[in-house]
FIFILUM-861092 format. One record per residue (C-alpha): x, y, z. Coordinates in steps of 0.02 Angstrom, whole numbers, padded with zeros to 5 digits, always signed. Layout:
<pts>
XYZ
...
</pts>
This chain:
<pts>
-02243+01995-00038
-02311+02174-00054
-02406+02217-00212
-02528+02345-00277
-02664+02321-00407
-02664+02447-00548
-02819+02486-00651
-02794+02603-00797
-02897+02670-00940
-02795+02702-01096
-02843+02794-01255
-02828+02669-01399
-02681+02762-01477
-02579+02740-01316
-02629+02562-01273
-02494+02472-01371
-02357+02578-01293
-02430+02555-01119
-02443+02366-01140
-02265+02357-01207
-02198+02453-01058
-02295+02348-00934
-02258+02183-01018
-02071+02217-01021
-02062+02239-00832
-02036+02073-00739
-02116+02149-00584
-02282+02172-00674
-02392+02018-00656
-02567+01964-00704
-02573+02089-00848
-02747+02100-00928
-02808+02203-01076
-02992+02232-01115
-03001+02329-01280
-03140+02458-01273
-03190+02394-01102
-03194+02560-01010
-03320+02702-01004
-03306+02875-00926
-03171+02897-00981
-03189+02790-01135
-03044+02681-01186
-02957+02516-01162
-02958+02441-00987
-02789+02383-00923
-02764+02291-00759
-02609+02218-00679
-02526+02182-00513
-02360+02267-00477
-02232+02226-00344
-02227+02375-00229
-02041+02402-00249
-02064+02428-00437
-02224+02530-00427
-02139+02701-00436
-02054+02655-00599
-02213+02580-00674
-02322+02727-00625
-02194+02850-00691
-02195+02762-00859
-02385+02766-00869
-02392+02950-00822
-02258+02995-00948
-02370+02917-01080
-02510+03032-01022
-02630+02901-00954
-02664+03007-00800
-02716+03154-00910
-02806+03069-01054
-02869+02916-00961
-02855+02869-00779
-02745+02770-00660
-02815+02691-00502
-02716+02600-00367
-02787+02469-00251
-02695+02385-00107
-02671+02197-00117
-02690+02118+00055
-02638+01938+00020
-02535+01864-00122
-02507+01680-00161
-02383+01679-00303
-02215+01594-00317
-02189+01691-00478
-02207+01854-00383
-02083+01799-00250
-01954+01749-00379
-01979+01910-00478
-01959+02014-00320
-01803+01925-00263
-01723+01930-00435
-01769+02106-00489
-01789+02213-00335
-01676+02156-00194
-01665+02299-00068
-01799+02397-00163
-01932+02270-00120
-02013+02383+00010
-01990+02551-00075
-02137+02666-00033
-02254+02705-00178
-02232+02894-00177
-02385+02932-00284
-02489+02832-00161
-02410+02918-00010
-02440+03092-00081
-02618+03047-00133
-02651+02990+00046
-02585+03154+00117
-02682+03256-00011
-02842+03161+00029
-02822+03204+00213
-02775+03383+00171
-02954+03435+00137
-03050+03542+00259
-03238+03514+00257
-03345+03581+00401
-03315+03419+00495
-03129+03462+00509
-03170+03618+00609
-03309+03531+00707
-03191+03392+00761
-03059+03520+00810
-03185+03614+00917
-03250+03455+00998
-03072+03398+01033
-03037+03567+01114
-03187+03552+01230
-03141+03373+01277
-02965+03437+01314
-03036+03578+01420
-03138+03454+01523
-02980+03350+01545
-02881+03502+01603
-03014+03563+01726
-03043+03388+01796
-02858+03340+01792
-02899+03189+01683
-02755+03127+01577
-02872+03003+01492
-02978+03146+01422
-02821+03235+01361
-02773+03079+01264
-02951+03068+01196
-02939+03249+01136
-02775+03210+01048
-02854+03063+00957
-03009+03160+00904
-02914+03311+00839
-02886+03308+00649
-02750+03441+00645
-02608+03321+00601
-02684+03298+00428
-02667+03484+00396
-02490+03485+00465
-02433+03345+00349
-02521+03430+00203
-02422+03590+00236
-02261+03487+00247
-02300+03408+00078
-02337+03580+00007
-02168+03644+00064
-02081+03489-00005
-02169+03508-00173
-02162+03699-00177
-02352+03701-00185
-02399+03872-00118
-02586+03843-00132
-02574+03687-00023
-02468+03778+00104
-02591+03924+00112
-02742+03810+00128
-02663+03705+00265
-02603+03854+00366
-02771+03940+00348
-02861+03783+00406
-02746+03769+00557
-02766+03953+00601
-02955+03958+00583
-02977+03787+00663
-02874+03827+00817
-02952+03999+00836
-03124+03918+00835
-03069+03783+00957
-02990+03911+01075
-03142+04026+01064
-03267+03887+01103
-03155+03819+01240
-03143+03994+01314
-03333+04010+01315
-03351+03837+01393
-03224+03879+01529
-03309+04046+01564
-03474+03954+01592
-03386+03832+01709
-03313+03979+01805
-03475+04079+01806
-03574+03934+01882
-03428+03882+01994
-03424+03707+01921
-03236+03679+01928
-03173+03544+02048
-03101+03599+02214
-02925+03544+02166
-02928+03653+02010
-02995+03801+02111
-02851+03782+02234
-02724+03782+02093
-02687+03596+02093
-02673+03575+01905
-02544+03442+01862
-02615+03406+01690
-02621+03590+01642
-02444+03614+01709
-02378+03478+01593
-02461+03563+01445
-02420+03746+01476
-02239+03720+01527
-02143+03688+01366
-01964+03633+01387
-01825+03535+01304
-01923+03374+01316
-02071+03454+01226
-01954+03489+01081
-01884+03312+01082
-02058+03234+01078
-02115+03351+00938
-01962+03308+00832
-01981+03121+00858
-02169+03129+00827
-02139+03223+00665
-02019+03088+00604
-02130+02943+00657
-02284+03025+00582
-02211+03039+00407
-02131+02866+00414
-02300+02795+00469
-02386+02879+00322
-02258+02820+00194
-02265+02641+00259
-02453+02643+00302
-02421+02597+00484
-02584+02653+00564
-02540+02595+00740
-02383+02702+00742
-02481+02849+00671
-02606+02834+00813
-02458+02847+00931
-02413+03013+00850
-02589+03078+00878
-02575+03047+01065
-02400+03116+01085
-02405+03292+01010
-02468+03434+01120
-02569+03535+00995
-02753+03517+01039
-02715+03508+01228
-02614+03669+01213
-02756+03756+01122
-02881+03695+01252
-02769+03751+01395
-02751+03921+01314
-02940+03943+01316
-02956+03881+01495
-02812+03990+01556
-02886+04145+01476
-03055+04108+01556
-02977+04093+01729
-02858+04242+01702
-02703+04132+01717
-02596+04239+01603
-02429+04150+01627
-02511+03983+01589
-02595+04057+01435
-02427+04117+01369
-02349+03947+01402
-02491+03858+01312
-02478+03974+01162
-02291+03943+01150
-02320+03755+01167
-02447+03758+01026
-02337+03859+00908
-02184+03754+00951
-02272+03591+00910
-02351+03650+00747
-02191+03730+00681
-02080+03584+00729
-02200+03455+00658
-02209+03548+00491
-02021+03572+00476
-01976+03396+00533
-02111+03323+00422
-02041+03414+00270
-01864+03360+00310
-01916+03179+00339
-02006+03171+00172
-01853+03235+00081
-01734+03121+00177
-01840+02968+00142
-01846+03005-00043
-01658+03033-00047
-01624+02871+00048
-01736+02766-00063
-01663+02846-00220
-01491+02797-00160
-01547+02620-00121
-01628+02606-00293
-01474+02674-00380
-01360+02550-00291
-01479+02406-00327
-01487+02449-00511
-01299+02477-00532
-01202+02339-00621
-01114+02221-00502
-00941+02272-00565
-00975+02456-00530
-01020+02418-00349
</pts>
């Protein structure tokens, strides 16, 4: 049984209405009120557990009352639940909606990742250098490591959310972070590769043009598009359902950081065709991931709205 724990601070003049709304919902359990129990912001402390499938409705009701503006609303995950009452309430009230994503929680998670402190750019640069070492040494393991280290997918999903929500500021911030981050990663990777070339440190196979790893990266094709589309879908679904293992799979399947690293290496070694292929691969992946991510968010909302509408419809109407 999936639940979330809700902690809210309510101004005294809104508390009765908030408690009435929460108490009337059979999917709200363990409801507790502590009058005057909250500070910063000051108000009445309200706590309850909510079945995940009903959380969107409950949170919407609290926000419509203004608790998010005049007080606060905090969500905590509930890992384990032992409650026969919760099981009966879920089965009776929710049906197919039992596993509906909590959209406020999903968007908060994407927004939290869509911040770009100096560490964002540092990790992108480090991932680029790791990718460059993997390309020069023909090490697929290092390419995978670079994919895992790179934080760019957070910016990509933030841009997708911005497009979905018509939030121009979020779109600008995300695109600027991607542009600056990749330019820094490519520039540092270029300098690194120039040093390798200047001191003749590249392996013999790379010097002779045996570059199977680089060839996979800088030769975009139909399959590159297929993987980018599928990764975009899986990434958003993983975020909405908090499936971290599947999200890790997305990190090691999209050719963004490796393409940026290969672009720097190709420029350093004057491999112009490979540089063009890497640039196209990078742009292809970023654009497809943003567009597919936006579409997947909208489709998921539409699907769950339809499921909710059918579940709430009277039996005779169905």
